[in-house]
N, C-alpha and C positions, 0 to 999 in steps of 0.2 A: 504494499499499499504506500502510496505516496501523498503528499499534499504540499501545497505552497502557502507560506505565511510571509507577510510583509509587516514591517515597523519602522519607526525612526531608527536610524543607525545608532544613536545614542542610546537606545533601550534594547539593541539587539541581544547582548548578552544576557540581561535578565529575563528576556522573552524566550530565549533558547533554553535557560534553566527552568523556567516555568513549564515549558513544554515537555521536557525531559522529566520533570517530577510528575506532571499529570500523567504521562504515559506510563511511567513506573507505578503509580497508583492504580491506574486502570488494570495492569497486568497482575499486581498483587491482588485485587479483588476478584480475579478470576481464578485464584489458586483454590486447590480442594483443602477443604477444612472441616472438621468435625463440627465446629461450632458455627452457626450460621452460615451453611454452605450456599453457594450461588443458585444451585439447581432449584430448590424449591421456591425461591424469590422469583425465578424465571418463569417456572409453572403458574405461580400466582399471578404474574402479570399476563402471561398468555392467557389464562382463564378469563380475565377481566377484559383484555383489549383485542385478543386474536384467538377467538373461540375455535375456529377451524383448525388452526395450528395446534391449539391445545388439545382438541379431540383426536388429532393424527397422532401426536406424540404419546397419548394416553393408550393407543392401541398398537404401537411398535412391538414387534418381537412375541407377541402372545395372541393365542385365539381369543382369549378373554382379556378384558381391559386391565391395564396395569394399575397398581396401586399408587396412590399420591408419592409415597415413599420410594417406590421402585423408579418412578418417572423422575423424581427429583435427584436420585442418585445417578440415573442414566445422564441426565442434562449436566449435572456436576461433572461427572467422569468426562463427558465429551468436551466441555469448556476447557477443563484443565489441560486435556490433551492437546488442545488447539493452541493454547497459551503458554504451556510449560517451556516451550523452546525459548521463549523470551523474545526480545526485540533487538533492533540495531538501528540507531539514529545515524543517518548520513546527511550532513549539512554541505550546503553550497554545490549540490548536484545539479547537473544541467537536465532539463527536461528532454532535450533532444537525444537522449540515450534511449528513450523507450516511447517517444511521441515523434510524429512528423510535425513540421513547422506549422501546418494549418490547423492542427489539433492545439498545438502550444498556444496560438493566437487566440483561438476560440475559448480555451480554457481560462486564460488570464483575462481574457476581456469579459467573458460572461460570468465567471464565478469569482474572480478575483478583484475586479474593477478596474483593470488597466485599460488605458486606450492609446491609439497611436498617436 
């Protein structure tokens, strides 16, 4: 995943530290833990806001519906497996390594707010 951020040059160092801290906190929140695991929180959110996905998850892997605890453990394990490898931040990387010029102009113009 990549993203573009922009700030005043004088605030660049503190902005980069804040981004690093925020991403670190996000990955930390995704870790598997016994107390307050992420899976049941996700299941609760899906039940309230994405009922179709909730119903799908409750039927995975079994002929009968899963229990709430089984679904919470499955989601916790899946999230942990996705995020346990960690992350690597690369600063000042050029967009043209993975995008053509047309797409770069469109992305920074439409989503970042730059103009020619």
